[in-house]
N, C-alpha and C positions, 0 to 999 in steps of 0.2 A: 504494500500500500504506500503510495507516494505521500509526501508531506502535504501536498495540496488536498488529497483525499482525506487525510487525517484532520486537516483544518476544516474542511467542508463538513465532515461528520460531527466534529465538535460544535461547529456553528449551528448545525441542524438540531443537535441535542439541546443546546442552549436556547434556541428559539422555541422548541417544544416546552421546555421548563418555564420560559417566560410567559408563554401563552397559557399554560396551566395555572401559573400563579395569578395572572390577570383574571382568568375565569373565576378562580376561587375568591379573589378580592372583590370582584363584581357581585358574586353571589352573597358575600358577607355584607356588602353595602346595601344590597336589596333587602336582605333580612333585617338589617338595622333600621332601614327606612320603614318597613312594614311594622316593626315593633313600635317605632316612634308614632306612627299613624294610629296604631291600636291604643297606645297610651294616651294620645291626644283625644281620641274618641271617648275613652273611659273618663278622662278628665271633664270633657264637655258634658257628657251624660251626668256625671256627678254634680256639676254646677247647675244643670237644668233641673235635676231632681231636687236639689237644695232650694232653688228658687220656687219650685212648685210647692214644697212644704211651707215655705215662708208665706206664699200667697194663698195657699189652700186650694189651688186649682191645677188641673192638668193642662199642659201646653202641647201644641203640635210639635214643638222643638224636640221634646223628649221622645215622642213617637218616631220622628224622623231619625234622631240619633240612634235609637234602638235598632231601627231597620238597617241603617248604615253599619252599625257595629256588628249586627248579625251577618251581613254580607262580608265584611272584613274578616270576621272570625272564620267563616266558611272557606275563604280564600287563603288566609295566612295563619290561622290559629290566633289565639289570644292569651296573653299572660294574665291570668287571674289568680296568681299565687297568693298565699295568705298575707304576705307583706303588702300587697296591693289592696286587698279587700278588708283587712283588719283595721279598725280605727286606731289612730295614734293614741298612745297611753297618755293619760292626763299628767301634766307636770306639776299640778297644784297640790299634790299630797305631801 
C-alpha cells in the first residue's frame, strides 16, 4: 500500500468519525430542545392553572396547553419526574 493510499484511508476514516460525531451532536441538540419545549409547556400549564385557581374559572388557555402538551409528550416523551411534580419544601419552618 502506497503512502498516498494510507493517507486516503486515514482521511476517509477521519471523515466517517467526524460525520458520526456530528450526527450524535445533532441528535443531542434535538433532544435538549425537545426537553426544553416540554419544560416550557409544563411551566405555562402550571401558570395557567394557578391563575385559574386565583380567578375561580377555567380558561381556554389551559385546555389548549393540555392539548399541546399531550401532542408533545406523544412525540418526544415528557419529564414528569418527582422533582418536577413535587412542590418545593417550605423554608419557613
